[in-house]
N, C-alpha and C positions, 0 to 999 in steps of 0.2 A: 737984656742983651745976652747975658750969660746963659740963661734958659734956652734961649733960641739956638745958640751955638751948639749945645749939648744934644738938642734934639736933632739936629743935622748930623752930627758925629755918629749917633745913633742908628740913623737910618743908612748912613754910609756903611757901616759896619755890617748891618742886616743885609744890605744889597750885595755887600762882597761875599758874605757866606752863602747867600743864595746862589751867586755865580759859581762860587767853588762847588757847590754841591752839584749843580748842573753839569759842571765839567767832569766831576767825578762819575757822575751816573752815565754820561756819554762815553766816558772811558772804560767803564764796567762792561757797557753794551757792546761796545767794540771789542772788547776781550772776549766775551762770550761769542759773538760772531766769529770771531778769528778761531776760537777753539773748535766751534761746530763746523766750520768749513774745514779744518783739518781732519775731523773725525770722518766726514762724508767721503774724502777723497781716499782715505785708508780703506773704508768698506768697499768702495767701489773697485778699488786695486785688488782686494780679496775676491770679489765676484769674478772679475776677469779672469784670474788664476783658475778659480773653481771651473769656469766655464771652458777654459782651455783644456783643463784636466778632464772634464766630461766629454769633450770633442775626441781627445786622443783615446779615452776608452771606448767610445762608440766606435771608433776605427779598428781598435783592437778586437772588439767584439766580431764586427763585420768580418775580418779576416780569419778569425777562428771559425766563425761559420762556414765560410768558403771553404776551408781546409777540410772540416768534417764533411761537408756535401762531396768534395772530390774523393775523399776517402769511401764514402757511401757507394758512389759511383764506381770505384775501383772494385770495390768488394763485389759489386753485383755482376760488373764485367767478368771477374774471376769466377763467380758462381755459374755464369752462362758457359764459361770455357771448359769448366769441370763438368758440367752436364753434357756438353757435347763429345768430351772425351768418355764419358761414361756410356753414352749411347754407342760410340764407337766399340767400346770395350764389350758392350753387349751384343752388338751385331757380330763381333770376332768370335765371342765365346758361342754364340748360336750357331755361326757357320761352321765352327769346329765340331759342335754336336750334331750338326747336319751331315758333316763329313762322315762321322761315325755311322749315323744312320743310313747313308749310302753304302757304306761299306758292308754293313749288316744286311741291307736290303739286296744288294749285288750277290752276296754269297748266298742268301736264300732263293733270290730267283735262279740263279745258275744251279743249285740243288734242285729246286722244284722244275726247272726245265730238265734236266737229266732224268729226274725220276718219271716225268711224264714220257718222255722218249723210251724210257725202258718199260713204262707201263703199255704204252702202244705196241712195242715190240713183243711183250708177253702176250698181248691179246692176239696179235697175228700168229703166233706160235700155237696158242690155244685154239684158235680158229683151224689152223692147219691139222692139229691132232683131232680136233672134232671130225673134220672132214674125212680123215683117215678112219676113225672110228666108224663113221656112219657107212663108209665105202666097206669096211670088214664086215658090218652087220649085213649090208646087203648081199654080200658073197657067201654069208654063213649058211649052212643047211643042217637039218637035224637038230641035235642037241646043241650044238654050238650057238644057235640062235639066241637062246636065253643069255647066256653071258656076255655074249658080244652085244646084246641091246642094252644090257645095263652099263657095259663100258661105253657105248655110244652116248647113253643119257647122261653118264658122268662127265664125259667129254663136252656135251653140249652145255651143261650147267657151267663148267669151268670156263667155257668160252664166254657165257653171259657174264659171269662173275669178272673177267677179266676187262671186258667191255665196261663195265661199272667202274672198275679201279681206273681204267685209262681215261673215262670221263671226269672221275674226281681228280686225278693227277693233273689232267689238263686244265681244270678250273683253278687248282691250286698254282698253277703256273701263271694263269691270267693275273690271278690277284697278287702274287709275287711281282711280277712284271708292272703292274699298276702302283704298286708300293714303291718300287724302284723310282718309277718316273716322277711320283709324288716328292720323294726324298730329294731327287735331282733339283726339282723346281724349287724346293727349300733352300738348298745350297745357292742356287742363282740368285733367289730374293735377297738373302742375308748378305751376300756378296756385293750385290748392287746398292744395299744399305751402306755397306762399310765404303764402298768407293765414293758414293755420294757425300758421306759424312766427313771425309778427309778434309775437303775445301772449307766446309762449315767449321771444323775445328780450328782451321788455319785463320779463317776470318775472326772466331772469337778470341784467339790469341792476339792478333793485330790489335783488337778493340781493347783487350786488357793492357797491353803495352802502351796504348794511346791515353788511356785513363791513368796509368801509373805514371806517365811523363806529365800529364795535366795536375796530377796531385804535387809533384815535385815543383813545378812551376808555381802554383798556389802558395807553397811554403817558402820559396824564395822571394816571392813579393811581400810576405808577410814580415812584420818587424822582428827581430832577434828574440826580444822578450815577450813575444806574442804567445808562442807554443812551448811545450815541454820538451826537454832533450829526447824522451821516449818517441815523441810524435816524429821528430826530425830524423832521428837515426832510423826508425821502422820504416818511414815513408821511404827512404832511400833504398831499403831493403826490398820494399814492395816493388820499386821500379825495376831494381835489378832482377827480381823474380819475374815480373811481367816480360821483361826482355828476354829472360832464359826461356820462359815457356814459348815465347814467340818462335825463339830458334829452335826450340825441341819439336814445336808444331809443324816448322818448315822441314825439319829433317825426319819427321815421323815416316813419310812414305818410304824413306830409304831405310829406316830401321825395322819396319815391318817385313815380315818374311814373303808374305803373299797379299799384295795389295791390288792385284788386278781384278776387274770386274769378270766373274765368270758367269754371268747370266747366259751370255751367248753361247758359250762353250757348253753349259748345261743343258740348253735348249736343244743344242745339236745331239747330245747324248741322249736326250729323251726321244728326239726323232729316230736316233738308231736304235733305241730299245722299243722293238716294235709294240705298238698298242695291242692290248689283249693277247699278247704272245702269239701274233697272226703266224709266224712261221710254225709254229708247233700246231696250230689249228690246222694250217695245210696239211702238214704231216699226217696229223689225226685222220683228216677226211681222206686224204690218199689211202691211207692204211684200210680205212674202212672199205672204200671203193675196191681195193685190190682184194679184200676177203670177198666181197660180193662178186667180183669176177672169177675168183677161184672156185666159189659154190656154183656159178653160173657154167663154168667149164666142166666141172664135175658132174653136174646135170646133164649136159649134152653128150658127155662121154657114156654115161649111163643109159641114155636113151638110144646113143647109136650101138653099144653092145645088146641091148635088148631087141633091137630091130634087125639084127643079123638074118634071122631065120626068115622074117617077113619081106625084107629089102635085100635082095641078092646084089652081089658085086655087079656093078655096071648097069645096075637099074637106075632110071630116074630118081625114084624115092631113096636109093642109097646114095646117090650123087647130092642130093639135097641135104642128107643127113651129115655127109662129109664135109659139105660147105659150112654148115652150122657149126660143127665141132671146130673146124679150122678158125672161123671167125670168133668162136668163144676163146680158143687158144690165143688168138692173136691179141685180143682184148685183155685176157689175164696177163699176157707178157707186158702190153702197154702199162697196165695199172701198177705191175710190179716195177717196171721202170720209174713211173712217176712218183711211186712211194718211195723209191730209193733216192730221187732227186730231192723230194721234200725232205727226207731225212737229212741229206747234205745241208739243206737251207736251215733246218732247224738246229742242228750243230753249229752252223754259223752264227746263229743267233746267240747260242750259249757261248761261243767264243767272243762275241762282242760284248755281251754281259761280263765276262771275265776281264775282259780289257778296261771296260768302265770301272770296275772294282778296283784293279791294279792302279789305275790313273787317279782315282780318288783317295787310295791309300798314300800315293806319292804326295798329293796335295795336302791331306791330312797331317802327314808327318812334318812338311814344310809349314804349315799355319799354325801348328800346335802352340809355338811360342808367342803368336800374336797377342792372344788375351794377357800373358803375362806382361808383355811390353807396353801394353796400353794400362795395365794395372799401375805399372809404374809412374806413367804419364797422369792417370787420374790421382795419384797420391800427391804427384808433385803440383799440380793444380789445386787440389784440395789444401795443400799446405800455404799455397799463395793466397787463397781465398782467407784462411784463418789469419794469415798475417794482416791481410788488407782489413779484416774484421778487427783485429786488435789496434790498428791505428784508427779506425773509426772511433772505437770506444774511448780511446785516449784523447782523439781530437775533440770528441763531444765533451770530455771533462775539461779540457782547456777551454772550450766555447763557455762551459757553465761558470768557471771561474772568471773570464772575461766579463760574462753577463753580469754576474755579482758585483764586480768592480765597477762596471758601468753603472749599476744602480746605486752604488755608494757615492760615486762621483756626481751623480744626477742629484741625489739628496743633498750632498754639500753645496753644489751651485744653487739649489732652491733655497737653502739657509742662507747663503752668501747674498743671494738677491734680496732676500726679506731683511737682512741688517743693513743693507746698502740703501734700499728704496722704501724701507717701511711697509711693504705689502708683498703678497706672493706673486711669483711668476705667472703670468697668463701664457696662453698657448702661443700667441704670435710673438712673444717676447723669447721663445726658446727657438734657438737654432735648429734647422732640420739636420736630423741625425739619421745614420743609416739605418734604415728600417729593417727590422728581422725578416727575412723572408721565412716563409711556409717550409716545413721540412719536405724534401723530395720524397715522393712515394716510393715503395719498393716496387720494382717491375714486376708484374703478374703475368700469367698466361694470356689472360683477356685483354691487358694493355697492349702486348706485344702482337696479339693476333689481328688480323684486318677486320673491319666492320661488315656486318652483313649487308650486301648490296646487291641482292638477288632481283633480277626483272625478268629472266626467262629460264628456260630450261633445255636440256639436250642429255643424250645418253650415250654410252659407248660399253662395249666389252673390254675390260682389262684382264691381262693374263699375268701369270707369274713373273715373266720374264719383259713384257712390254706394260710398265706400270700405268696407273692413273695419269691422264694428260694433267700437265701442271697449269697454275695460273687462273684456275677458275674461282669464281667467288664463293661457292660452295659445293660439296661432294654429299650426294645420297647414295648409300650403299644398299643395294639389293640383295639380302640376304637371307639364306635358308639354313633352319636351325637342324636339319637332318640330311644325311647324304642320299643323294639320288641312289634309286636301285631298286630290285626286285622286292625288297622286304619293306619298302616304304608303303604306308597306307595310300590307297588310290585317291582318297579325298584329299590327302595332304598333298599328293603330287598334283592333283588337279589345281588346288589353291596356288602352289607354285606356278604352276603355267599361266594361271589366270592372272597373276602379279605381273608376269613378264609381259604377257599380252596388253595389260593396262598400261604399262610404262612405255613400251616400244609403240604402241599402238596410237598413243596420245602425244608423243614427243619425238621431235626430230633427231636424228643422229647428229653428233657433233659437228660432222663434215658438211651438214645441210643447213646450219643455222645461218642467218644472214650475217655477212662480215661487219655490218654496221652495228652489231651488238658486242661490245667487247667481252672477252673471256671472264674478265673480273666481275661481270654482273650477270652471269650464267651459272645456274645449279646443274651440275653434272650427275646424271644418275649413273653410277658405276656398277656394272654387272659382272661378277667374276666370270670368266670364260676360258675355255680350252683354247680358244683361237680368236683374234680381233674381228670378230663376225660382224659385219656392217652392211648387211642386206636391207635391214629395216623392215618395215610392215609388209612389204611386198612378198617376203619370204614367209610370212607366218600362213599356216594351214588353218584358217579360222573354222572351216567347216567339218575338219576331220578330228580325229583323235591323236594326231601326231602334232608334236610342238617342236620345230627346228631350234627355236631359241633355248628351249629345255634342254635338247640334246647337246648343246654346245656350253652348257652352264657347268662351271668347274666346282664341284662340291668341296674339295679339298682346300681349294683357295679361299671359298666362302668360310669355311670352318676356321681356316687360319687368319682371316680378316677379323672374325668374331673374337678368336683368341687375342689378337692383338689390342681389340678394344677393351676386352676384359682385363688385360693385364696392366692397366694403369689409365688409359684415356678416360674410361669411365668411371666415374666416382659414385653416381647415384645407385643407391643400393636396390631402389625400385627397378632400374633398367637392368642391372646386373641379375638380378632374381629371374626376370622373365627372360633373357638370354639364356640362361641355364636351364630353364626348366620347359619352355614352349618349343614347339617346333617351327613356328614363324607360319608365314614369311614375315621378314621385318624390313622396315626401311629405317635407316639410321643417317642423319645428316650431320656433318662436321663442316669447319670452315677451311680444312686443309686435308691433303690426302692422309690417310689414316696411319701411316708410319711416321707422319710428322705432327700429329695431335699431340699436344701437352696435356698432361693431367688436369682435369677439371675444366677444359676448355667448353664452351657452348656447344651443345648440340640438341638435336630434336630426334626422337624416338617413336616408333609405333609398331606394335605388334598386331597384325592383321588376321592372326588366328581366330579372333573373336567374331569376324564377321564372314558372311558367305562369300565365296569367290565371285558371284555375279554382281557384287557392289564394289568390286576392286577398282573398276574405272572412275566411279564418282568419287570413291575415297582418294584415290590418286590425284584426282584434281583439286579436291579441297586441300589435301597436304600440300600441293604446289602453291595454291592461293595462300596459305598460311606462311610458307616461307617468303613470299613476297611482301605480305601485308603485317604479319606478325612473328618476325623472327625470334628465337628464344634468347634470353639474356644469359641463361645458365643451361644446365642440363635438364630437360624437360621430357616428359612422355606426352605425345599429342593425342588428342581426343577430337573426334569429328564434331562438327556442329550438331546441335540437339536433334535438327530435324533429319539429318543425314543418319544419326544414331538411330533413329525411330525407324528410318526406311531401311537401314542395314539389318536391323534385327528384325524386321517384319511386323511390328506392332500395327494393329488394326486391320490387316489384310490376312484373312483366314487362310486362303489358298497358300499365300506366300509363308504365312507363320507355319503351317505344317512342314512346308519344304525345309524351312530354316530349322524346325524341331529336329526334323528327321536328321539333317546334316549334322547338327551339334550333338545330337544323340549318338551319332557315329564316331564323331571326334571323342565324346565322352567315354564310350566303350573302349576304344582304341587305347585310351590312357594318355593322350598328349593333348586334350582340350581342357576347355573350361567347364564347369557346372551348368547344367541346362538353365537353371533358373537365373543364373548370371547373364548368360548369353541372350535370353529371351526378356530381360528388364527392359 
């Protein structure tokens, strides 16, 4: 009984201990779960804070990026305004220099005209002395005849010499008059540029002011701790400077001394300055006629004197001689009166030239300060551009700091997520952050220019005062590299006429194009002209040696256009080299009128001097097709298709090859062409 009792007690003790151990184990497990639960909550809270920090830094980075983008835009707008002001300054300086050229040309024209008038007067005096010497010799007898014959010969030689001097003086006056007309055209051209550039300068100033306001708005929207103090203070200065430049641009018209467009007035002056010194030419011809009539009267008088014995007074033969002598005297007096009237016209022409010179001197004195005024405006705009660039650099530094802080916050959030959840963050678990935009590209000439959209073609003559028509999709300039005149090689002049024939003969005038074709899709062949000649193909004399279109071609305007192209618009060294060395003719296609073309803009160029003139019609057709189908992305020299090159150089056709070879040999010997081997390749 006793043993049984002990066994029960032992079992009870063991059971109690087992229960106790179980309770202890459950308590430890519960404590462990409690500790683990508390640790997870703490890590999750840390991740949430890290995530919030990451979101804040992303917003700061986006704000800094927007500010630096607006600073970049402001800098670009300031640069465009500065460029427009610089173009205005260049136009004002060029006009001031043109004024000086006109003053000099007017003085030279006045002096040349006076010299021509004096030379013609010397000729008439020499002619009168020669007539007197001849009459004295006719009356001489015996020993007097020898000396008087020598005197008559000397007087006749002096008359010939005086006539040559009068001719040379007249030609010099013609040249001086043409030079004055060209200088007047230059004044009108640069004056029109200046007048057209003022509204453009005001527009760019307004754009800069708008960009400066947008920059300040972007800074105000950003948090105070996003940007550096330098960015905030300098941005305010940029906005102030932009507003100042806008006000200055608006007041620029009043600050400039001479802002009127003088192109119309200069054109009128050109018309008043007679072409080729017509008044002097009239006086010269009238003086020659007067001399001729004086000689005729002298001859009639000599015949009448010699016939006194043969024709007695009152006889029919005497009456006829008297009538002839009276008629000769009447014609002599009329010729003298005509010469005197023509002299008054010539002197009036000189007075008109003097008036033009004085008027230009007045303009030049007034406009002399304009380049300096614009120089100050350019400097102010350049300062605004530099300040905007300073803000852009500082804003980009702020962005870089914000971007680095964002990356640090992102890494901290990644680590907190790993600690809280035991695994890396996956993409879908990351909240969408403000994506970093791509940097805005700097505006370039090709970006700001319109795209090629040529579908058809037209042509026009443009003049120094009536510039190229605006709004066309492309402009193809028909340019000659040499001045038209008597010294131009005949084969070069034929090639010039052939190109005008090819362009005008295959292209409608711009007034004849269908109204269904918008100007923006037309390529306009621009031909420098003395007048706005628009008679078209019907006026061409295809069967003769005269070229009315060539007569209207303005060489000075063409050379000025080539000068404009070579002064910055053309960057291709290949094209520049050809323009400087070759006589042309050239075709040069741009996307805007030449005075508006920016440096490096796309253009297409061809020098047609390499090809015979009889191939120009086909080459012009191929060139037109290329502008429609394969417009140039940059500055390129055009080459005709291979089959046309073969046709143009005459390969494989013996008769035509000889003709081409002779033509090219002529160019080569003249010193203005390409080697024969190259032309016949």
